[in-house]
C-alpha positions as CSV (number, residue, x, y, z in Angstrom):
1,X,113.3,97.4,94.3
2,X,110.3,95.9,92.5
3,X,110.0,92.2,91.9
4,X,108.6,90.7,88.7
5,X,107.6,87.3,87.5
6,X,109.1,86.2,84.2
7,X,109.6,83.0,82.2
8,X,112.5,80.9,83.3
9,X,115.9,81.1,81.4
10,X,118.5,78.4,81.5
11,X,121.0,80.9,82.9
12,X,118.9,81.2,86.0
13,X,120.3,77.8,87.1
14,X,123.0,79.4,89.2
15,X,120.7,81.7,91.2
16,X,118.2,78.9,91.7
17,X,120.8,76.5,93.0
18,X,122.1,79.1,95.4
19,X,118.6,79.7,96.8
20,X,117.6,76.1,97.3
21,X,120.8,75.2,99.1
22,X,119.3,76.4,102.3
23,X,117.7,74.0,104.7
24,X,115.4,76.7,106.1
25,X,113.8,77.0,102.7
26,X,113.6,73.2,102.2
27,X,111.9,72.8,105.5
28,X,108.9,74.7,104.1
29,X,108.6,72.8,100.8
30,X,107.2,69.5,99.9
31,X,109.6,66.6,99.7
32,X,111.2,65.5,96.5
33,X,113.8,68.2,95.9
34,X,117.4,66.9,96.3
35,X,119.6,68.4,99.0
36,X,122.1,69.7,98.4
37,X,120.6,71.2,95.4
38,X,123.1,71.4,92.5
39,X,123.3,73.7,89.4
40,X,122.5,70.5,87.4
41,X,119.4,70.0,89.4
42,X,118.4,73.6,88.7
43,X,119.1,73.2,85.0
44,X,116.9,70.1,84.9
45,X,114.1,71.9,86.7
46,X,114.2,75.0,84.5
47,X,114.3,72.8,81.3
48,X,111.3,70.9,82.5
49,X,109.4,74.1,83.2
50,X,110.3,75.5,79.7
51,X,108.9,72.3,78.1
52,X,105.8,72.0,80.3
53,X,102.3,72.2,78.9
54,X,101.5,75.9,79.1
55,X,97.8,75.1,79.7
56,X,98.6,73.1,82.8
57,X,101.7,74.6,84.3
58,X,102.2,78.3,84.8
59,X,105.7,78.5,86.1
60,X,107.8,81.7,86.6
61,X,111.0,82.9,88.1
62,X,110.6,85.7,90.7
63,X,113.3,88.3,89.9
64,X,114.6,91.5,91.3
65,X,117.1,93.5,89.3
66,X,117.4,90.6,86.8
67,X,118.5,88.2,89.6
68,X,116.2,85.2,90.4
69,X,115.2,85.4,94.1
70,X,112.6,82.6,94.0
71,X,110.1,80.5,92.1
72,X,106.3,80.5,91.7
73,X,103.9,78.3,89.9
74,X,100.2,77.4,89.5
75,X,99.6,73.9,88.5
76,X,96.2,73.0,86.9
77,X,94.4,70.0,88.5
78,X,92.5,67.6,86.3
79,X,89.3,65.6,86.1
80,X,86.4,67.5,87.9
81,X,89.0,70.0,89.2
82,X,90.3,71.2,85.8
83,X,89.4,74.8,86.6
84,X,91.4,74.8,89.8
85,X,95.1,75.5,90.2
86,X,97.5,74.8,93.1
87,X,99.9,77.6,94.0
88,X,103.4,77.0,95.1
89,X,106.2,79.4,95.8
90,X,109.4,80.1,97.6
91,X,111.8,83.1,98.1
92,X,115.4,83.1,99.0
93,X,116.0,83.7,102.7
94,X,117.8,87.0,102.2
95,X,114.6,88.4,100.6
96,X,112.1,87.3,103.3
97,X,110.0,89.9,104.9
98,X,110.4,92.5,102.1
99,X,107.0,92.0,100.4
100,X,108.4,90.2,97.3
101,X,106.4,87.0,97.9
102,X,103.2,88.8,98.3
103,X,103.9,90.8,95.1
104,X,104.7,87.6,93.2
105,X,101.6,85.8,94.4
106,X,99.4,88.7,93.3
107,X,101.2,88.8,89.9
108,X,100.9,85.1,89.2
109,X,97.2,84.9,90.2
110,X,96.4,87.9,88.0
111,X,98.3,86.3,85.1
112,X,96.6,82.9,85.5
113,X,93.1,84.4,85.8
114,X,93.7,86.6,82.7
115,X,95.2,83.8,80.6
116,X,93.3,80.7,81.5
117,X,89.9,79.4,82.5
118,X,91.0,78.7,86.0
119,X,88.5,80.0,88.5
120,X,90.1,78.9,91.8
121,X,93.7,79.0,93.0
122,X,94.5,77.4,96.3
123,X,97.6,76.9,98.5
124,X,98.3,74.5,101.4
125,X,101.1,75.9,103.5
126,X,102.3,74.0,106.6
127,X,100.4,75.4,109.6
128,X,103.7,76.3,111.2
129,X,104.7,78.5,108.3
130,X,103.1,81.6,109.5
131,X,105.0,83.8,107.1
132,X,103.6,82.0,104.1
133,X,100.1,82.1,105.6
134,X,100.5,85.9,106.0
135,X,101.7,86.3,102.4
136,X,98.5,84.5,101.2
137,X,96.3,86.7,103.4
138,X,98.0,89.9,102.2
139,X,97.5,88.7,98.6
140,X,93.7,88.3,99.1
141,X,93.5,84.6,99.7
142,X,90.8,83.4,102.1
143,X,91.6,80.9,104.9
144,X,89.2,78.0,104.4
145,X,90.3,75.7,107.2
146,X,93.0,73.5,108.7
147,X,93.8,70.1,107.3
148,X,94.7,68.3,110.4
149,X,97.5,65.7,110.4
150,X,97.7,66.2,106.6
151,X,101.4,65.6,105.9
152,X,104.6,64.2,107.3
153,X,107.6,66.6,107.0
154,X,111.0,65.8,108.4
155,X,109.5,62.9,110.3
156,X,106.8,64.9,112.0
157,X,103.1,64.8,111.4
158,X,102.0,68.3,110.3
159,X,98.8,70.2,109.9
160,X,98.3,72.3,106.8
161,X,96.1,75.3,106.1
162,X,93.9,75.7,103.1
163,X,93.7,79.1,101.4
164,X,92.0,80.0,98.2
165,X,91.5,82.9,95.9
166,X,88.5,82.9,93.5
167,X,88.6,84.7,90.1
168,X,85.9,87.2,91.2
169,X,88.0,88.1,94.3
170,X,91.0,89.2,92.3
171,X,91.7,92.9,92.9
């Protein structure tokens, strides 16, 4: 089964709510998402992505066989960093370890580099999230360093790792 990235559809709300009602996934994401995550939460998120400025937010559903298995986006920064984008993604637990995240990361980076003037895409996974770090490495991202004591997640001070992919490094 191949995974693809595609624009969100309102009907994706059910798959998205199911995916995000998993504490294991929430433990790897930034705070701000409600838990439990309802169908209404998913509908609001999808609506906001469909209305987002297409020059600043490149947001996609990750799908396999027409079912949403995750989410991926690149958000353009501003000011002196306007040619830089921050990558964020997650995959439903059932789909972990099957290469879907790596494929989706490669697809979204190619899309962003081909359809925008962004020259650098970076990601900052928690240092303990070795699976996400491996996804980035397999997608061609370069480890740039550790951001020590950079975040507080679930009441714990956490290190984060900085990875980046530059337009010229896209394969």
